[in-house]
C-alpha positions as a Markdown table, in Angstrom:
| # | Residue | x | y | z |
|---|---|---|---|---|
| 1 | Phe | 28.3 | 0.7 | 41.9 |
| 2 | Ser | 26.1 | -2.2 | 43.1 |
| 3 | Ala | 23.1 | 0.1 | 43.3 |
| 4 | Ile | 23.7 | 1.1 | 39.7 |
| 5 | Ala | 24.1 | -2.5 | 38.5 |
| 6 | Tyr | 20.7 | -3.3 | 40.1 |
| 7 | Gly | 19.1 | -0.4 | 38.2 |
| 8 | Ala | 19.1 | 2.5 | 40.7 |
| 9 | Arg | 18.2 | 5.8 | 39.0 |
| 10 | Gly | 20.2 | 7.9 | 41.4 |
| 11 | Leu | 22.7 | 7.8 | 44.2 |
| 12 | Tyr | 22.7 | 9.5 | 47.6 |
| 13 | Tyr | 25.6 | 9.6 | 50.0 |
| 14 | Tyr | 24.8 | 10.8 | 53.5 |
| 15 | Cys | 27.5 | 12.1 | 55.7 |
| 16 | Tyr | 26.7 | 13.1 | 59.2 |
| 17 | Glu | 30.0 | 14.8 | 60.0 |
| 18 | His | 32.1 | 11.6 | 60.2 |
| 19 | Gly | 31.9 | 9.6 | 57.0 |
| 20 | Val | 34.2 | 11.2 | 54.4 |
| 21 | Trp | 35.0 | 14.3 | 56.6 |
| 22 | Asn | 36.6 | 14.7 | 60.0 |
| 23 | Ala | 34.9 | 17.5 | 61.8 |
| 24 | Thr | 36.5 | 19.3 | 64.7 |
| 25 | Cys | 34.4 | 21.9 | 66.3 |
| 26 | Ser | 35.6 | 24.5 | 68.8 |
| 27 | Asp | 32.0 | 25.2 | 69.9 |
| 28 | Pro | 28.4 | 24.4 | 68.6 |
| 29 | Thr | 28.1 | 27.7 | 66.8 |
| 30 | Pro | 27.4 | 27.2 | 63.0 |
| 31 | Gly | 30.6 | 27.7 | 61.0 |
| 32 | Ala | 32.9 | 27.0 | 64.0 |
| 33 | Cys | 33.9 | 23.6 | 62.6 |
| 34 | Asn | 37.0 | 22.7 | 60.7 |
| 35 | Tyr | 36.5 | 19.9 | 58.1 |
| 36 | Glu | 39.4 | 17.6 | 56.9 |
| 37 | Pro | 38.8 | 14.9 | 54.3 |
| 38 | Leu | 39.2 | 11.3 | 55.5 |
| 39 | Ala | 40.7 | 8.5 | 53.4 |
| 40 | Asn | 37.3 | 7.5 | 52.0 |
| 41 | Tyr | 36.7 | 11.0 | 50.7 |
| 42 | Met | 39.0 | 10.3 | 47.7 |
| 43 | Val | 37.2 | 7.0 | 47.1 |
| 44 | Val | 33.8 | 8.7 | 47.0 |
| 45 | Lys | 35.1 | 11.5 | 44.8 |
| 46 | Lys | 36.5 | 9.0 | 42.3 |
| 47 | Val | 33.4 | 6.8 | 42.3 |
| 48 | Asn | 31.2 | 9.9 | 41.7 |
| 49 | Ala | 33.4 | 11.0 | 38.8 |
| 50 | Asp | 32.9 | 7.7 | 37.0 |
| 51 | Ala | 29.2 | 7.5 | 37.9 |
| 52 | Ala | 28.6 | 11.0 | 36.6 |
| 53 | Lys | 30.3 | 10.2 | 33.3 |
| 54 | Trp | 28.5 | 6.9 | 32.8 |
| 55 | Gly | 25.2 | 8.0 | 34.4 |
| 56 | Thr | 23.7 | 9.8 | 31.3 |
| 57 | Met | 24.2 | 6.7 | 29.2 |
| 58 | Leu | 22.5 | 4.5 | 31.8 |
| 59 | Leu | 19.7 | 6.9 | 32.6 |
| 60 | Glu | 18.7 | 6.8 | 28.9 |
| 61 | Ser | 18.7 | 2.9 | 29.1 |
| 62 | Arg | 16.4 | 0.4 | 30.6 |
| 63 | His | 17.6 | -2.0 | 33.3 |
| 64 | Thr | 16.8 | -5.6 | 32.3 |
| 65 | Gly | 18.4 | -7.7 | 35.0 |
| 66 | Ala | 21.4 | -8.7 | 37.0 |
| 67 | Val | 23.9 | -11.5 | 36.6 |
| 68 | Arg | 25.8 | -12.4 | 39.8 |
| 69 | Ser | 28.5 | -14.9 | 40.7 |
| 70 | Pro | 27.5 | -16.6 | 42.9 |
| 71 | Ser | 23.9 | -15.8 | 42.1 |
| 72 | Asp | 21.4 | -15.0 | 44.9 |
| 73 | Pro | 17.9 | -15.0 | 43.2 |
| 74 | Gln | 15.9 | -15.1 | 46.5 |
| 75 | Asn | 17.5 | -11.9 | 47.8 |
| 76 | Asp | 18.3 | -9.9 | 44.7 |
| 77 | His | 16.6 | -11.5 | 41.7 |
| 78 | Ser | 20.0 | -12.1 | 40.1 |
| 79 | Ile | 20.7 | -15.0 | 37.8 |
| 80 | Ala | 24.0 | -17.0 | 37.4 |
| 81 | Pro | 26.1 | -16.6 | 34.3 |
| 82 | Gly | 25.6 | -19.4 | 31.8 |
| 83 | Pro | 25.2 | -20.6 | 28.2 |
| 84 | Gly | 22.8 | -18.5 | 26.2 |
| 85 | Arg | 22.9 | -15.6 | 28.6 |
| 86 | Val | 24.6 | -12.3 | 27.9 |
| 87 | Val | 27.4 | -13.3 | 30.4 |
| 88 | Gly | 28.4 | -16.9 | 29.9 |
| 89 | Gln | 31.1 | -17.0 | 32.6 |
| 90 | Met | 32.7 | -14.6 | 35.0 |
| 91 | Asp | 35.0 | -14.5 | 38.0 |
| 92 | Asp | 33.5 | -15.0 | 41.5 |
| 93 | Gln | 32.3 | -12.0 | 43.6 |
| 94 | Leu | 31.2 | -10.1 | 40.5 |
| 95 | Leu | 27.8 | -8.4 | 39.7 |
| 96 | Val | 26.8 | -7.4 | 36.2 |
| 97 | Gly | 23.9 | -5.1 | 35.6 |
| 98 | Val | 22.3 | -5.5 | 32.2 |
| 99 | Phe | 20.9 | -2.4 | 30.4 |
| 100 | Ser | 19.2 | -2.1 | 27.0 |
| 101 | Asp | 19.6 | 1.3 | 25.3 |
| 102 | Gly | 16.7 | 0.9 | 22.9 |
| 103 | Leu | 18.7 | 2.5 | 20.0 |
| 104 | Glu | 19.0 | -0.6 | 17.9 |
| 105 | Glu | 17.6 | -4.1 | 18.6 |
| 106 | Asp | 19.4 | -5.5 | 21.6 |
| 107 | Thr | 22.2 | -3.0 | 22.1 |
| 108 | Gly | 23.1 | -1.7 | 25.5 |
| 109 | Tyr | 25.5 | -1.7 | 28.5 |
| 110 | Leu | 26.9 | -4.0 | 31.1 |
| 111 | Val | 27.9 | -2.5 | 34.5 |
| 112 | Val | 30.5 | -4.8 | 36.0 |
| 113 | Val | 31.0 | -4.5 | 39.8 |
| 114 | Asp | 33.5 | -6.1 | 42.2 |
| 115 | Leu | 31.5 | -7.2 | 45.2 |
| 116 | Arg | 34.5 | -7.3 | 47.5 |
| 117 | Thr | 34.3 | -4.3 | 49.9 |
| 118 | Asp | 35.5 | -2.9 | 53.2 |
| 119 | Val | 34.8 | 0.3 | 55.1 |
| 120 | Ala | 38.6 | 1.1 | 55.2 |
| 121 | Ala | 39.9 | 2.8 | 52.0 |
| 122 | Gly | 42.5 | 0.5 | 50.3 |
| 123 | Ala | 41.7 | -2.5 | 52.5 |
| 124 | Val | 40.6 | -4.6 | 49.5 |
| 125 | Pro | 43.3 | -4.6 | 46.8 |
| 126 | Pro | 42.4 | -4.1 | 43.1 |
| 127 | Arg | 42.1 | -7.3 | 41.0 |
| 128 | Thr | 41.9 | -8.3 | 37.4 |
| 129 | Val | 38.6 | -9.9 | 36.5 |
| 130 | Thr | 37.4 | -11.6 | 33.3 |
| 131 | Leu | 34.0 | -12.1 | 31.8 |
| 132 | Ser | 33.0 | -14.2 | 28.8 |
| 133 | Ile | 30.3 | -12.4 | 26.9 |
| 134 | Asn | 27.8 | -14.4 | 24.7 |
| 135 | Pro | 29.5 | -15.2 | 21.4 |
| 136 | Ala | 26.7 | -13.3 | 19.6 |
| 137 | Cys | 27.8 | -10.2 | 21.4 |
| 138 | Ser | 30.8 | -7.9 | 21.3 |
| 139 | Ala | 31.7 | -5.6 | 24.1 |
| 140 | Ala | 33.9 | -2.5 | 24.4 |
| 141 | Val | 35.2 | -0.8 | 27.5 |
| 142 | Val | 33.6 | 2.6 | 28.0 |
| 143 | Pro | 36.1 | 5.0 | 29.6 |
| 144 | Gly | 35.3 | 6.5 | 33.0 |
| 145 | Asp | 36.2 | 10.0 | 34.0 |
| 146 | Glu | 39.9 | 10.9 | 33.8 |
| 147 | Gln | 39.9 | 11.5 | 37.6 |
| 148 | Gly | 37.8 | 8.4 | 38.3 |
| 149 | Trp | 38.5 | 5.1 | 40.0 |
| 150 | Phe | 38.3 | 3.1 | 36.8 |
| 151 | Ala | 41.1 | 5.2 | 35.1 |
| 152 | Glu | 43.3 | 4.8 | 38.2 |
| 153 | Ala | 42.9 | 1.0 | 38.0 |
| 154 | Asn | 43.1 | 0.8 | 34.2 |
| 155 | Pro | 45.4 | 3.5 | 32.8 |
| 156 | Lys | 45.9 | 1.6 | 29.5 |
| 157 | Leu | 42.1 | 0.9 | 29.1 |
| 158 | His | 41.1 | 4.4 | 30.1 |
| 159 | Arg | 40.8 | 5.6 | 26.5 |
| 160 | Gly | 38.4 | 2.7 | 25.7 |
| 161 | Ala | 39.3 | -0.6 | 24.1 |
| 162 | Ala | 37.4 | -3.1 | 22.1 |
| 163 | Ala | 37.2 | -6.3 | 24.0 |
| 164 | Gly | 35.2 | -8.7 | 21.8 |
| 165 | Ser | 33.5 | -11.6 | 23.6 |
| 166 | Arg | 36.2 | -11.9 | 26.4 |
| 167 | Val | 36.6 | -8.9 | 28.6 |
| 168 | Thr | 39.4 | -8.3 | 31.2 |
| 169 | Val | 39.5 | -5.3 | 33.4 |
| 170 | Arg | 41.1 | -4.3 | 36.7 |
| 171 | Leu | 38.7 | -3.3 | 39.5 |
| 172 | His | 39.2 | -1.8 | 42.9 |
| 173 | Gly | 37.2 | -3.6 | 45.6 |
| 174 | Gly | 33.6 | -2.2 | 45.2 |
| 175 | Gly | 34.7 | -0.6 | 42.0 |
| 176 | Gly | 32.9 | -0.8 | 38.6 |
| 177 | Ala | 33.4 | -0.7 | 34.9 |
| 178 | Leu | 31.0 | 0.0 | 32.0 |
| 179 | Leu | 31.0 | -2.1 | 28.9 |
| 180 | Arg | 29.2 | -1.2 | 25.6 |
| 181 | Leu | 27.4 | -4.0 | 23.8 |
| 182 | Thr | 27.5 | -3.7 | 20.0 |
| 183 | Pro | 24.5 | -4.1 | 17.7 |
| 184 | Gly | 23.3 | -7.7 | 17.5 |
| 185 | Ser | 24.0 | -8.1 | 21.2 |
| 186 | Gln | 21.6 | -10.0 | 23.5 |
| 187 | Thr | 20.9 | -7.6 | 26.4 |
| 188 | Ser | 18.3 | -9.6 | 28.3 |
| 189 | Ala | 19.7 | -11.3 | 31.4 |
């Protein structure tokens, strides 16, 4: 989800046999391999489900910046949360991509990403995170796919919930959430 938060227009996942699949081959002949999904296969499948559901909304929007805690402007051009910004405060190890949808003045989306990751599936436990949105804004949780990672972490929020200017969601390590900013929102980072 970090690539999406930084404005990527597409995602590629490369798997050279051992990534999300365990390949056992009896000989080098094409079709002679047996493929079994590894633990990370389900993670990738669930992330893809959410990314596909949210992707259309984000592809129709314009990326305007990234808010990160802690910020790292020399490496990723992110800014820290603060007064007067779309995100006033947020928990550490979060990244928020800011998108303007252009439908009405200053409406859009926030892609919230937990920056804690590990190569082993389940090694980083889910956590509940909180963001304070600029008081001029109101945000609502956009449901992910029913089979996605967001729904697994937030069964009660999966159907979508108004959040106002204080948003709390549960994220898997490396997981993401999508928030919709209502009209009148300030969507520039």
